[in-house]
BAVOZA-606629 format. One record per residue: x, y, z of N, C-alpha, C in turn; residue number from 1. Coordinates in nm, 3 decimals, m for minus. Example, Ala and Ser with C-alpha at 12.3 -4.5 7.8 and 13.67 -1.06 7.14 Angstrom:
<pts>
- n_u,n_v,n_w,ca_u,ca_v,ca_w,c_u,c_v,c_w,num
- 1.319,m0.569,0.780,1.230,m0.450,0.780,1.320,m0.330,0.780,1
- 1.285,m0.225,0.708,1.367,m0.106,0.714,1.290,0.003,0.787,2
</pts>
This chain:
<pts>
- n_u,n_v,n_w,ca_u,ca_v,ca_w,c_u,c_v,c_w,num
- 13.299,11.090,11.420,13.290,10.948,11.393,13.223,10.881,11.513,1
- 13.119,10.802,11.489,13.053,10.732,11.601,13.150,10.638,11.673,2
- 13.129,10.623,11.801,13.211,10.532,11.880,13.120,10.429,11.946,3
- 13.182,10.324,12.002,13.103,10.222,12.072,13.024,10.282,12.186,4
- 13.076,10.386,12.247,13.011,10.448,12.363,12.879,10.516,12.326,5
- 12.870,10.572,12.206,12.746,10.642,12.172,12.660,10.570,12.069,6
- 12.691,10.445,12.040,12.615,10.369,11.941,12.469,10.353,11.981,7
- 12.441,10.323,12.108,12.303,10.307,12.153,12.225,10.438,12.137,8
- 12.290,10.550,12.165,12.224,10.680,12.151,12.196,10.711,12.005,9
- 12.288,10.677,11.917,12.269,10.700,11.774,12.155,10.613,11.721,10
- 12.151,10.488,11.763,12.041,10.399,11.722,11.907,10.453,11.769,11
- 11.900,10.497,11.896,11.775,10.550,11.951,11.731,10.675,11.875,12
- 11.827,10.763,11.842,11.794,10.885,11.768,11.744,10.852,11.628,13
- 11.808,10.755,11.562,11.766,10.716,11.428,11.625,10.658,11.431,14
- 11.599,10.570,11.527,11.466,10.511,11.540,11.362,10.620,11.568,15
- 11.398,10.717,11.650,11.308,10.829,11.680,11.274,10.907,11.553,16
- 11.373,10.935,11.470,11.350,11.008,11.346,11.263,10.928,11.249,17
- 11.291,10.799,11.236,11.211,10.712,11.148,11.068,10.707,11.198,18
- 11.049,10.690,11.328,10.913,10.682,11.382,10.839,10.815,11.370,19
- 10.912,10.926,11.375,10.847,11.055,11.351,10.789,11.062,11.211,20
- 10.865,11.014,11.113,10.815,11.010,10.975,10.699,10.914,10.961,21
- 10.709,10.798,11.026,10.601,10.700,11.019,10.473,10.759,11.077,22
- 10.485,10.824,11.192,10.369,10.885,11.257,10.307,10.991,11.166,23
- 10.390,11.072,11.103,10.341,11.177,11.013,10.262,11.120,10.896,24
- 10.286,10.992,10.864,10.216,10.927,10.753,10.114,10.824,10.800,25
- 10.077,10.833,10.928,9.972,10.745,10.981,10.015,10.602,11.007,26
- 10.144,10.575,11.014,10.195,10.440,11.038,10.227,10.422,11.186,27
- 10.220,10.298,11.232,10.256,10.268,11.370,10.408,10.269,11.386,28
- 10.455,10.295,11.508,10.600,10.304,11.529,10.668,10.167,11.524,29
- 10.794,10.167,11.483,10.877,10.048,11.490,10.927,10.032,11.633,30
- 10.955,9.910,11.673,11.009,9.879,11.805,11.147,9.817,11.788,31
- 11.239,9.843,11.881,11.372,9.781,11.871,11.362,9.627,11.874,32
- 11.453,9.562,11.803,11.457,9.416,11.802,11.604,9.374,11.798,33
- 11.648,9.306,11.902,11.788,9.268,11.914,11.840,9.183,11.800,34
- 11.760,9.089,11.752,11.804,9.003,11.642,11.827,9.084,11.515,35
- 11.735,9.175,11.487,11.750,9.258,11.367,11.866,9.356,11.382,36
- 11.884,9.408,11.503,11.998,9.498,11.527,12.130,9.426,11.504,37
- 12.138,9.301,11.550,12.261,9.223,11.531,12.287,9.199,11.382,38
- 12.183,9.163,11.308,12.199,9.139,11.164,12.243,9.268,11.094,39
- 12.182,9.380,11.130,12.219,9.508,11.068,12.362,9.547,11.103,40
- 12.400,9.525,11.229,12.535,9.561,11.271,12.639,9.477,11.197,41
- 12.612,9.349,11.182,12.706,9.262,11.110,12.723,9.307,10.965,42
- 12.611,9.346,10.902,12.620,9.392,10.764,12.697,9.524,10.757,43
- 12.673,9.612,10.853,12.746,9.740,10.857,12.896,9.716,10.869,44
- 12.933,9.623,10.956,13.075,9.592,10.974,13.134,9.531,10.848,45
- 13.057,9.443,10.781,13.104,9.383,10.657,13.126,9.490,10.550,46
- 13.034,9.585,10.540,13.051,9.693,10.442,13.174,9.777,10.475,47
- 13.194,9.805,10.602,13.309,9.885,10.642,13.440,9.815,10.607,48
- 13.447,9.687,10.641,13.569,9.610,10.613,13.591,9.591,10.463,49
- 13.481,9.576,10.387,13.491,9.554,10.243,13.494,9.683,10.162,50
- 13.482,9.796,10.231,13.486,9.927,10.166,13.380,9.939,10.057,51
- 13.256,9.909,10.091,13.144,9.926,9.998,13.021,9.969,10.077,52
- 12.917,10.013,10.006,12.792,10.057,10.068,12.678,10.013,9.978,53
- 12.621,9.898,10.008,12.514,9.839,9.926,12.421,9.757,10.013,54
- 12.297,9.740,9.969,12.205,9.651,10.040,12.248,9.505,10.021,55
- 12.296,9.472,9.903,12.342,9.335,9.875,12.488,9.325,9.916,56
- 12.520,9.219,9.991,12.658,9.201,10.036,12.745,9.151,9.922,57
- 12.876,9.155,9.942,12.968,9.107,9.840,12.951,8.958,9.816,58
- 12.899,8.886,9.915,12.875,8.742,9.900,12.734,8.712,9.851,59
- 12.656,8.818,9.818,12.524,8.799,9.761,12.409,8.805,9.860,60
- 12.437,8.825,9.988,12.329,8.834,10.087,12.242,8.957,10.065,61
- 12.114,8.942,10.092,12.018,9.051,10.077,11.961,9.088,10.214,62
- 11.894,9.202,10.224,11.829,9.233,10.352,11.735,9.121,10.398,63
- 11.658,9.065,10.305,11.566,8.958,10.341,11.640,8.834,10.389,64
- 11.750,8.798,10.323,11.825,8.680,10.367,11.886,8.703,10.505,65
- 11.928,8.826,10.535,11.983,8.855,10.668,11.873,8.852,10.773,66
- 11.755,8.902,10.739,11.641,8.899,10.832,11.604,8.755,10.865,67
- 11.595,8.672,10.762,11.561,8.530,10.784,11.669,8.458,10.863,68
- 11.795,8.486,10.833,11.905,8.422,10.907,11.904,8.462,11.054,69
- 11.848,8.578,11.084,11.837,8.623,11.223,11.722,8.554,11.296,70
- 11.648,8.467,11.225,11.537,8.396,11.288,11.410,8.479,11.295,71
- 11.392,8.566,11.200,11.277,8.656,11.199,11.195,8.629,11.075,72
- 11.063,8.617,11.091,10.972,8.594,10.980,10.911,8.729,10.946,73
- 10.910,8.764,10.819,10.864,8.895,10.779,10.770,8.886,10.661,74
- 10.667,8.968,10.666,10.585,8.994,10.548,10.564,9.144,10.545,75
- 10.499,9.195,10.445,10.482,9.340,10.434,10.392,9.395,10.544,76
- 10.315,9.311,10.610,10.222,9.359,10.710,10.254,9.315,10.852,77
- 10.319,9.201,10.867,10.342,9.145,11.001,10.485,9.099,11.012,78
- 10.551,9.136,11.121,10.684,9.084,11.149,10.679,9.019,11.286,79
- 10.734,8.901,11.299,10.736,8.833,11.428,10.853,8.736,11.432,80
- 10.895,8.702,11.553,11.009,8.613,11.566,10.966,8.467,11.554,81
- 11.056,8.386,11.501,11.030,8.243,11.490,11.002,8.190,11.629,82
- 10.902,8.106,11.640,10.863,8.052,11.769,10.728,8.106,11.814,83
- 10.680,8.211,11.748,10.549,8.266,11.779,10.448,8.193,11.691,84
- 10.412,8.072,11.734,10.328,7.985,11.652,10.192,8.046,11.621,85
- 10.136,8.120,11.715,10.007,8.183,11.689,10.017,8.283,11.575,86
- 10.125,8.359,11.574,10.144,8.457,11.467,10.164,8.387,11.333,87
- 10.240,8.278,11.334,10.261,8.202,11.211,10.129,8.148,11.160,88
- 10.047,8.096,11.249,9.916,8.042,11.212,9.828,8.153,11.153,89
- 9.826,8.269,11.218,9.746,8.380,11.165,9.792,8.418,11.025,90
- 9.924,8.424,11.009,9.980,8.462,10.879,9.935,8.364,10.772,91
- 9.940,8.236,10.803,9.907,8.133,10.705,9.758,8.127,10.677,92
- 9.675,8.146,10.778,9.531,8.127,10.762,9.460,8.248,10.705,93
- 9.488,8.364,10.760,9.408,8.479,10.720,9.485,8.584,10.642,94
- 9.612,8.560,10.615,9.690,8.652,10.534,9.750,8.765,10.615,95
- 9.853,8.821,10.562,9.932,8.920,10.636,9.851,9.044,10.675,96
- 9.779,9.102,10.584,9.706,9.225,10.615,9.600,9.202,10.721,97
- 9.522,9.096,10.707,9.417,9.067,10.804,9.478,9.029,10.938,98
- 9.588,8.955,10.939,9.653,8.918,11.065,9.699,9.043,11.139,99
- 9.752,9.137,11.068,9.799,9.261,11.130,9.683,9.333,11.198,100
- 9.571,9.341,11.130,9.455,9.409,11.188,9.397,9.332,11.307,101
- 9.386,9.200,11.295,9.323,9.120,11.400,9.408,9.103,11.525,102
- 9.539,9.093,11.511,9.620,9.065,11.629,9.647,9.190,11.710,103
- 9.609,9.307,11.660,9.618,9.429,11.738,9.759,9.473,11.770,104
- 9.854,9.444,11.680,9.992,9.487,11.704,9.997,9.639,11.709,105
- 10.080,9.691,11.798,10.097,9.835,11.810,10.215,9.885,11.732,106
- 10.302,9.796,11.689,10.418,9.841,11.611,10.495,9.724,11.557,107
- 10.555,9.743,11.441,10.643,9.641,11.384,10.781,9.655,11.444,108
- 10.860,9.552,11.434,10.997,9.556,11.486,11.089,9.621,11.385,109
- 11.193,9.681,11.438,11.293,9.743,11.351,11.434,9.719,11.403,110
- 11.525,9.702,11.315,11.666,9.688,11.353,11.737,9.821,11.345,111
- 11.849,9.826,11.411,11.923,9.951,11.415,12.001,9.979,11.291,112
</pts>
């Protein structure tokens, strides 16, 4: 059973495995993001306490609603934190796919 002491190591190992698969399919690696990790941890704790395992919470929350509540703006091509006005402008003006290519991001953010 995982403990608080090895949680960081488990998260790092999981991210490593996910990024290995992404690399094998020509995708850029995900990067850790504290806000997303916090949202994911809260949902994990809610599932544990509620004795369920689902993407949708018992109160109706979805992964997207948790991401947005964490202050993170997401599209299928670009993820960035609220407050990055240049990224928001790129997203609005040239679209997600083109913004991703033009801004030269090396990796999307990922939660634990």
